[in-house]
VOBA-1610 file (N, C-alpha, C; in pm, whole numbers, padded with zeros to 5 digits, always signed):
BEGIN
Met+07897-10250-11491Met+07908-10269-11349Met+07769-10284-11289Ala+07753-10375-11198Ala+07627-10392-11126Ala+07615-10283-11020Pro+07493-10248-10982Pro+07478-10147-10877Pro+07545-10192-10747Val+07600-10095-10675Val+07658-10118-10543Val+07561-10057-10442Thr+07525-10135-10340Thr+07424-10093-10244Thr+07480-10102-10102Gly+07438-10009-10018Gly+07476-10009-09877Gly+07361-09956-09793Ser+07360-09993-09666Ser+07256-09948-09573Ser+07320-09913-09440Ile+07250-09826-09364Ile+07297-09789-09232Ile+07177-09750-09146Ser+07185-09782-09018Ser+07082-09738-08923Ser+07126-09607-08862Ile+07031-09514-08850Ile+07060-09382-08797Ile+06958-09348-08690Asp+07007-09298-08579Asp+06921-09260-08467Asp+06868-09118-08491Ala+06779-09106-08590Ala+06718-08977-08625Ala+06591-09005-08705Asp+06499-08914-08698Asp+06372-08922-08768Asp+06395-08924-08920Pro+06317-09003-08995Pro+06335-09008-09141Pro+06325-08872-09210Asp+06235-08785-09163Asp+06224-08652-09225Asp+06352-08571-09206Ala+06413-08582-09087Ala+06538-08510-09061Ala+06651-08564-09148Val+06658-08696-09161Val+06763-08759-09243Val+06747-08720-09389Leu+06624-08728-09439Leu+06600-08691-09578Leu+06629-08542-09600Gly+06598-08461-09501Gly+06628-08318-09511Gly+06777-08293-09529Ile+06859-08367-09457Ile+07005-08354-09471Ile+07047-08397-09611Leu+06994-08509-09657Leu+07031-08561-09790Leu+06991-08466-09903Leu+06878-08399-09888Leu+06831-08312-09996Leu+06882-08169-09985Asp+06952-08138-09877Asp+07018-08007-09865Asp+07153-08017-09934Val+07150-08039-10064Val+07270-08071-10141Val+07373-07959-10140Ala+07329-07835-10123Ala+07424-07723-10121Ala+07521-07735-10003Gln+07482-07807-09898Gln+07567-07823-09780Gln+07663-07942-09790Tyr+07653-08023-09893Tyr+07739-08141-09904Tyr+07887-08111-09884Pro+07942-08004-09942Pro+08085-07979-09921Pro+08125-07961-09774Ser+08030-07924-09688Ser+08063-07902-09547Ser+08069-08032-09466Trp+08016-08141-09518Trp+08016-08265-09439Trp+08056-08391-09515Gln+08084-08378-09644Gln+08128-08494-09721Gln+08258-08464-09795Asn+08347-08559-09791Asn+08472-08545-09866Asn+08446-08555-10016Gly+08524-08484-10093Gly+08519-08495-10238Gly+08430-08393-10307Tyr+08348-08323-10232Tyr+08261-08222-10293Tyr+08325-08085-10278Asp+08356-08021-10391Asp+08414-07887-10386Asp+08304-07781-10381Lys+08199-07803-10459Lys+08092-07705-10470Lys+07970-07774-10531Val+07852-07728-10492Val+07728-07782-10547Val+07641-07664-10590Asp+07601-07663-10716Asp+07514-07558-10770Asp+07376-07617-10798Ile+07275-07565-10729Ile+07137-07608-10756Ile+07085-07521-10869Gln+07053-07582-10982Gln+07010-07507-11099Gln+06858-07505-11115Glu+06791-07600-11051Glu+06645-07604-11062Glu+06590-07679-10941Thr+06475-07633-10890Thr+06407-07701-10780Thr+06262-07726-10820Asp+06196-07814-10745Asp+06054-07839-10771Asp+05969-07748-10682Glu+05839-07764-10689Glu+05747-07678-10614Glu+05763-07690-10462Arg+05826-07798-10416Arg+05849-07816-10272Arg+05989-07769-10230Gly+06065-07714-10325Gly+06199-07665-10294Gly+06306-07772-10299Arg+06272-07891-10345Arg+06369-08001-10354Arg+06450-07986-10482Pro+06576-08029-10478Pro+06659-08018-10599Pro+06604-08103-10714Val+06612-08048-10833Val+06572-08119-10955Val+06691-08131-11050Leu+06763-08021-11070Leu+06881-08022-11156Leu+06996-07962-11076Val+07101-08042-11057Val+07211-08004-10969Val+07344-08031-11039Lys+07436-07935-11027Lys+07571-07955-11080Lys+07665-07973-10962Trp+07725-08091-10957Trp+07824-08122-10853Trp+07963-08095-10910His+08046-08028-10832His+08188-08010-10865His+08263-08094-10763Val+08332-08196-10811Val+08392-08295-10722Val+08542-08313-10748Ser+08608-08371-10648Ser+08748-08410-10659Ser+08759-08555-10616Ala+08827-08635-10697Ala+08849-08775-10663Ala+08975-08823-10731Met+09054-08897-10659Met+09177-08956-10712Met+09264-08851-10782Gly+09270-08731-10724Gly+09354-08626-10779Gly+09296-08556-10901Gln+09174-08588-10937Gln+09110-08530-11054Gln+08989-08446-11011Lys+08962-08341-11085Lys+08843-08259-11064Lys+08748-08282-11181Ala+08619-08284-11149Ala+08518-08304-11252Ala+08388-08241-11206Ser+08295-08231-11298Ser+08160-08188-11262Ser+08060-08283-11326His+07948-08300-11256His+07840-08386-11303His+07710-08306-11293Leu+07634-08304-11399Leu+07501-08244-11396Leu+07403-08359-11377Leu+07326-08352-11267Leu+07238-08462-11228Leu+07094-08417-11221Arg+07003-08505-11264Arg+06860-08476-11260Arg+06796-08565-11153Tyr+06735-08500-11053Tyr+06672-08568-10940Tyr+06524-08592-10966Ser+06472-08701-10910Ser+06329-08728-10909Ser+06293-08794-10776Tyr+06163-08799-10749Tyr+06115-08842-10618Tyr+06005-08946-10633Pro+06043-09075-10641Pro+05946-09180-10667Pro+05856-09215-10548Ala+05896-09176-10427Ala+05816-09204-10307Ala+05845-09096-10203Glu+05764-09093-10098Glu+05773-08986-09998Glu+05912-08972-09936His+05973-09079-09895His+06105-09074-09830His+06213-09137-09919Ala+06205-09107-10047Ala+06301-09163-10141Ala+06330-09063-10252Tyr+06449-09074-10307Tyr+06484-08994-10423Tyr+06583-09071-10507Glu+06600-09024-10627Glu+06701-09082-10716Glu+06753-08971-10805Phe+06869-08994-10861Phe+06917-08904-10965Phe+06985-08984-11073His+06989-08921-11190His+07051-08983-11306His+07134-08877-11376Leu+07237-08921-11442Leu+07330-08832-11510Leu+07264-08759-11627Asp+07286-08629-11629Asp+07246-08547-11743Asp+07368-08525-11832Ser+07483-08486-11769Ser+07608-08471-11843Ser+07726-08471-11746Ser+07844-08503-11798Ser+07965-08509-11717Ser+08086-08517-11810Glu+08200-08468-11760Glu+08324-08483-11836Glu+08382-08623-11825Val+08349-08695-11718Val+08418-08822-11691Val+08328-08944-11684Thr+08199-08927-11663Thr+08111-09042-11651Thr+08011-09048-11766Thr+07973-09170-11801Thr+07869-09190-11902Thr+07740-09238-11836Lys+07751-09282-11713Lys+07634-09328-11639Lys+07657-09298-11492Tyr+07554-09244-11426Tyr+07559-09223-11282Tyr+07415-09230-11234Asp+07373-09349-11194Asp+07239-09374-11144Asp+07248-09396-10994Phe+07167-09325-10918Phe+07171-09332-10772Phe+07028-09335-10719Thr+07003-09423-10623Thr+06875-09426-10554Thr+06900-09427-10405Cys+06806-09367-10331Cys+06818-09362-10186Cys+06678-09366-10125Ala+06662-09449-10023Ala+06536-09459-09951Ala+06563-09451-09801Val+06480-09377-09732Val+06489-09362-09587Val+06361-09420-09529Thr+06374-09525-09447Thr+06256-09587-09387Thr+06261-09574-09236Ala+06144-09559-09177Ala+06135-09547-09031Ala+06159-09684-08967Thr+06230-09680-08856Thr+06249-09799-08774Thr+06200-09764-08634Gly+06198-09861-08545Gly+06153-09834-08409Gly+06234-09728-08339Ser+06361-09718-08373Ser+06449-09623-08303Ser+06504-09512-08392Gly+06455-09499-08513Gly+06507-09395-08601Gly+06480-09425-08746Ser+06589-09441-08823Ser+06577-09459-08968Ser+06676-09562-09019Glu+06641-09622-09129Glu+06731-09708-09205Glu+06746-09641-09341Val+06869-09616-09381Val+06896-09552-09510Val+06962-09656-09600Thr+06906-09673-09718Thr+06962-09764-09817Thr+06992-09683-09944Ala+07115-09691-09989Ala+07157-09619-10108Ala+07220-09717-10206Ser+07199-09690-10333Ser+07254-09775-10439Ser+07301-09686-10553Gln+07414-09720-10612Gln+07461-09644-10727Gln+07524-09735-10830Glu+07514-09690-10953Glu+07578-09758-11065Glu+07642-09650-11151Ile+07772-09663-11175Ile+07843-09564-11254Ile+07922-09631-11366Ala+07947-09553-11469Ala+08034-09596-11579Ala+08117-09475-11620Leu+08243-09499-11650Leu+08335-09392-11688Leu+08354-09387-11839Lys+08406-09274-11885Lys+08430-09255-12029Lys+08555-09327-12077Trp+08634-09381-11987Trp+08753-09456-12024Trp+08747-09593-11958Pro+08819-09689-12010Pro+08814-09824-11953Pro+08874-09827-11812Met+08808-09899-11725Met+08858-09921-11590Met+08815-10063-11550Pro+08903-10137-11488Pro+08864-10272-11445Pro+08738-10267-11358Lys+08647-10358-11386Lys+08519-10364-11314Lys+08540-10368-11163Arg+08634-10446-11119Arg+08661-10461-10976Arg+08702-10328-10912Leu+08786-10251-10981Leu+08830-10121-10931Leu+08715-10021-10927Leu+08632-10023-11031Leu+08517-09934-11036Leu+08418-09967-10924Glu+08396-10094-10899Glu+08307-10134-10789Glu+08365-10095-10654Lys+08496-10109-10639Lys+08561-10070-10513Lys+08547-09919-10490Met+08564-09842-10595Met+08550-09697-10587Met+08405-09660-10552Ser+08311-09729-10614Ser+08170-09704-10587Ser+08134-09743-10444Arg+08186-09854-10396Arg+08163-09899-10258Arg+08216-09795-10160Lys+08334-09743-10187Lys+08393-09641-10100Lys+08303-09516-10096Gly+08246-09479-10211Gly+08158-09363-10217Gly+08031-09384-10137Ile+07966-09500-10152Ile+07843-09530-10077Ile+07872-09535-09928Asp+07977-09607-09889Asp+08011-09619-09746Asp+08046-09483-09686Gly+08119-09401-09761Gly+08155-09268-09713Gly+08033-09180-09693Leu+07940-09184-09788Leu+07816-09107-09777Leu+07738-09150-09653Leu+07716-09280-09636Leu+07635-09329-09526Leu+07699-09300-09390Thr+07829-09316-09379Thr+07899-09288-09253Thr+07892-09139-09218Ala+07917-09054-09317Ala+07912-08909-09294Ala+07769-08865-09262Leu+07670-08924-09328Leu+07530-08892-09300Leu+07492-08929-09158Lys+07532-09046-09114Lys+07503-09091-08977Lys+07563-08993-08877Ser+07687-08956-08897Ser+07755-08862-08806Ser+07683-08729-08803Arg+07646-08677-08918Arg+07578-08547-08924Arg+07440-08555-08860Ala+07362-08659-08891Ala+07226-08671-08841Ala+07222-08693-08690Glu+07322-08763-08638Glu+07325-08792-08494Glu+07403-08688-08415Gly+07455-08588-08486Gly+07526-08478-08421Gly+07663-08515-08366Asn+07726-08614-08426Asn+07861-08658-08380Asn+07971-08584-08454
//
């Protein structure tokens, strides 16, 4: 599957937006599908490095162990360390300043341990990216 990418404009400072994104322990309070998030390791700045997500999707529960890295000041990415259901989970996110706030661009590429039509997997991935960006905008703008 090719990466699925989405962007959204948010009326909030890039540092505030990135702060919301990196406060992964709070994801279950503002995003659908997250049951629990365990931060297993952080870096010297307190940012997540190794995180276990417990998720629900399509009536199934799973967990993903993800390793985060920070290639630029207002950007992060994570890659799959282990999972019961996925063989690949690559995610990148960048927050850039605009005249009135921030532009957030996120991209993900996933692969499952069982066959799934490419079109369905891309649709599922698109729904995940769009859901994240919409929920992030609402949270950052206080709606």
